[in-house]
Structure formats: structure tokens, C-alpha cells
N, C-alpha and C positions, 0 to 999 in steps of 0.2 A: 502494499497498499504504500503510495507515493504523497510525502509527509511535507507540507511548510507551514515552522515556524512562526508565532509571526509573536517578538517582547522584547527585550531590553534587559538592563544589569544584568545581575550577578543572580538571580532567579532563573529570567530567559536563558543566559549560559547553561546554569544548572540542567535546565530541561535539557537543552540540547545535547550537553556530551551524556546525559542516560537516557534521553529516547536511542541516539547512536549505540550507545554498550546493553541496551534490550535489542538490538539489533534491528530497527526502525529503521526505515528506509526516508530520509531526512532528505532531500532533496531543490528545498530552497529552507532562505531564513530575510522576513523583514524584522527590520529593526527603523525606529523614530527616526529622526533624519542627524546628521552624526555632528558634534560641536569640538569646542578643539582637544576634547580628549574620547578615543574611540571606545566605544560601548562595548562593554566584554562578552554580549553575544555578538555583535558585528566581529570582532577580532576570533573569538572562538571558531564561526564561520567559514570567517575568510584564511585562518591558519588549516582547518581542516578540508577546504577546498570546494567547499558547499558556497554558490552562491548568493551573495544576496542585492535585497534591492529595497531601498530607505521607502517607507510606508506611503506617506505623501509625494510621492513618482509614482504610486500607484494609477494618480488621478488622470497620468496622462498618458498617450496611448503608445508610445516604444518603450517605456516601464513595466506596461501593461501584458504589451506581449508577450516581452520576455519570462514575463510571469505567469502566460499561460502554455508557454511553450516548453512550464515544469511539468507538464500535466499533473495540476494537484489532484489529491482524490480526497485527503481528509488534509481542515487548516486546522491546526494546534495553539490557540490563544494565550500565550505564558503572562503573559506582562502587558496589558497593551493598554496606550492612551490617544491614541492617533483615533480618529473617528478612520474607518474599512468601509469603504463603499460595495454596496449591493452588489456589484458587478464581479468584485472580486468573490466575493460569500459564493454566487452563483456557480462558480464554475470549477469550485472545485463539489466529484462526485457523493460523498459524505455530508459535504457540509464545516462546520466549526463547532468546533468544541471547546470552552474559557471553564480558562480556574476562577473564581470569585471565593474570599476570606469572610463566607461565614453560610446560614444554613439557611440557603432560599428555601422560601419565597423573604423572610424576613432580613433587612438590612441592606437590600440595593442601591446601592453609589458604588461611591469611590471612594469611599470611609468605611465602609465596614465596620472593620473593629476594633473602628474608634467609640463609633454607639451600641457597640454590646455592648462595652466598658462600659463609660458614661450609662445607659438603659440599668448599669445593674445585674446585668445579667449574670447566672454562674456557669453557664455552658456556649459555647457558640461554636465554629465547627467552619470547614471548607466544603464550597461545590465544584462540579464540575457539569457544565448545561452545555448545551444544546442552543448552539446562538443565533438570535432570532434578529427581527429589525426594531426589538423594546429594549430597555435595560435593563438585565439580566432578568428579564422574562422568560427565556427558553425552556425546553424541555430539560428536567433533571436525568444526569447519566449517573450518579455517582457521589456519594456526599458520606463525609467522617466528622464525629464529632470531641471535642475537647474542653473539658475543664478551662475555667477561668479562676485563678487562684486569686488571693484576698490580696497580694502583693505586684497582683501584673499589669503591666504596664501595658500600652500598646505592639513597645519595642520586643517587648520577652514575649510576647503573645506569636510574635510574628516570626520572629527571628528562632527563638528554639522549637514552634509547636506548630505552626501552620505554613513555614514556608516549607521546611521537612516533608512535611507532610503532606503537600501541595506536591513537591517533584515528582514521588513516589505514584500521586495518583493521577494525576497526569498521564503518565506512562502506562498506568496498569487502566487510564479508561482508553488509551489507543489500542491496545491490546484488545480490548473487548467491542472495540465497535471494526476492529481489524479479522476480529474473530466471530463478525458477525449477532454477540453476544451482546452489545450494548445494552440500554433504556435508557427510556425517552418518556420520562413520568411528569405529564403535567403539572407546573405551579397547582398553587392552591392561591387564587386571587385574593379570598376572603382573609387569607393571613398576614401578604403580605406587605411592608413597611419599606417607604423609600428616605431617606434623612440628605439634604444636600451636604454640602462638601463641607468638613467641619471644619471652620476658618477662626480669629481672633474673636471676631464674635459673639461666637458658640463658647466659648475658653473665660467668661469671666466668672470669677467665684463671690458668690453668695451666702457668705458666714449666717447670714442666717435660712438656710435650709441646711437638714441635720447632716451630720459628722460625715455619716456615710456616702451620702448624697456629695455631699463636697472631696470626700476622698475618690469616691468613684470620676468625677468630671476632672480632676486630677492627674488620677492612673489614664484614662481616655484621651489625655492631649499631651500623655509623652512618648516621644520625645517630638510633634508634630500637633498643631499650633502651640503650645505651653499653655495650663491655665494659670489666668491672671486676676493679680490683685494690684490696690495698689497701697506704696508706703511712702507716709509724706508726699503726698502728691506724686512718686516716681512707679511706675510702674516696673512691677520683678514679676515673671514668671519661677510657678514653681515644677518642680520636678521630684523622680522617686518618692511620693509622697504614698502614704500607710494609714486607714485611721485605724484606732483602737480604742475602745467602747471602755469608758468610765466617766469620771465623774472631773470637770477640764475645772470650775472654781476661779476663771475668770473670765470676760467678756470675749464670744467668738473672734476669733482672729487676731487673738492678745500670742506673741512667743511666749512661749511661759520658758523652753531651757534650754540650753544649747547641750548635747549630747555629742562630743567630738564634735562626728562634720557634719552632723542633724541638726535638726530644733526640732522643739514640739510643739505647737499648737494650738491654743481653746480654739471646741467646737462642739456645735448641737450633743450634746448624747456623751461626748469622748474627749480626745485628741487627736488631730491628723500631723504625724511624723514628717517630715519632709528632710529629701537628701542631698540634692542641687538647688539653686535657685541662679537665675538669670535677670539681671538688667536690664534696661531696655538699649537694644546695642550693643551690648555688651559682652563676651561668651561667658559660658554658665560657669559657674562656682563653688564651692560646700555651701548646705546651707547657715553655715554655722559663720561663713566671712561675710554674709550678707544683712543675716537679721542677728538680732542682738534682743536676752530676756527683754518687755517690758516692749516693746516693738509694738504695734499694731495695726495690722492690715487692713483696709477695708474694698470695698465693689468700688470697682470700675463703672467710674458714670456711662 
């Protein structure tokens, strides 16, 4: 089965290498437009002698004809940020399958992991689905479930679990398609959720919410966009946060103590332990380098 892989970055590279290691026939690769630093997938494909076309170029006739010459049977979307046009999808005999880091139909959209953590979910997972013309709406091929730990951030959830599981799941999904046993389970639209991209406007901490909610927001905005508060009129972003139930004894947002590199902040129903803090326009630093006992963090306007 002739496969064209669409993707980028380390995830795309790992999918490319694992597909080839499994004996799959990757006949072409499509990546975003290259910048000053070559993309890891672009480099891996080029070194392996597999032809590459930049995804935006497929809107033009000559690159599209090159793509057609590969005679694609299945498109595999590993990490795709460009819009892939319908004529590209239609050229593949078996269509396209895509990785998404949530249990669809929950958390459609490009920041699914952020919203799963922010919502307080205790589980999430990944879905390999058949691409259609909607946003993450196609039939489900396979899913895998993972627990969300109390100290998980988007970074730990992705790199420690959903990334390696995603590479393995895409390779398995390709095998199922090749063997003619891949499922197409329609998504239940009654259970669908779609959130906008998680941006700075979503990361403003409201210290009048329960500490568990504040802790989830900090973890769900880590490493991007960062959950933000105001310190004497200056914006600071909090990272490596964890809620601890208990009696804070001070108004929510008050820095209670410094413990090595971390600080403890009062919250409703307990405290928040924070490991790193970032001043506006500055690199991240140990929380105790930025915050002092007695500081009061307030909600941004």
C-alpha cells in the first residue's frame, strides 16, 4: 500500500521512521513550508531518498502533478497545520487517517490537551480517525485512553504518553487499513465538544474560583500559553502548578511560603504549589526567584 505522510517536527519524523521500520511503503512526504531550520521530517525523508513536497505548494498544478505521480493509496496525517485541499484527499484510494490527542468527539480543535486538563478531566486519550471535510469530525478508526495525573501539564501528558502512544497507534492503524479490517465508527454528535485555540485570554487566573479549578488552569496552560496573574501591576505566568487541599489561612492569591525553588500560594479550599514563574517578556525562572512570601497575586483586568 502506497503511503504519503503529511506531518512535521519530531512527531512526524518518528512516525515516518516507525512506518518504514514496520515495512510500510512510504512513497512521499509533505511538510509545511521550510524556514531557516529544516524540519526534522523533511530532513529524515530527504536523507532516506523519499520525495518531499511542501503542503502549501500542492495548490499549484506542477507540485500537485508530482504528488499524483506517487499514486497515493493512503494519506497519513501525523501533525498537520496546513489546510489540505479536497483534491489532495480525493487522490488517495483509501482516503486519509489522522492522529488527534483526545477521545473524539470530545475536545475537537487544535488545543485538545489544554482543554481536557482545564476541564478537570481525569482521563483523556488519542484518536485515529478518517479525515472528512469537517474539523476532527470523521469516523473513528481506533482510540487509546490514558489517565490524567494530578500534576500533569500539557507537556508531561503529551511527551510522556500521548506522543509515543500516538506514533504506535498510527503505525497500527496503517496496518489495519492495509489488511482491510480498519473500522469506521461514526462520531456521536450529541457528545461532541469544540473549544477555540487556548490563548492568553483563556489563561487569566480567577483567584475567587476553587483552588482545584485554579490548579487545573495552570496545568492546562503549561507550557503554552501560560496561566497569568497580576503582581503589583505586572503580568506573571505560573507553571508547574499543583493544587493541595487544606486550609490556606490567607486571602486567595497570597504567597504563603517559599520552599526551595517552589512557592505555595493560598487558594480557596487549599493551596497551589508553583515551580516556575515567568515575568512578561522574560524567560521562565524558579518561582522563589520571582515571588516572595506576602506577595499578592491578583486577577488580570
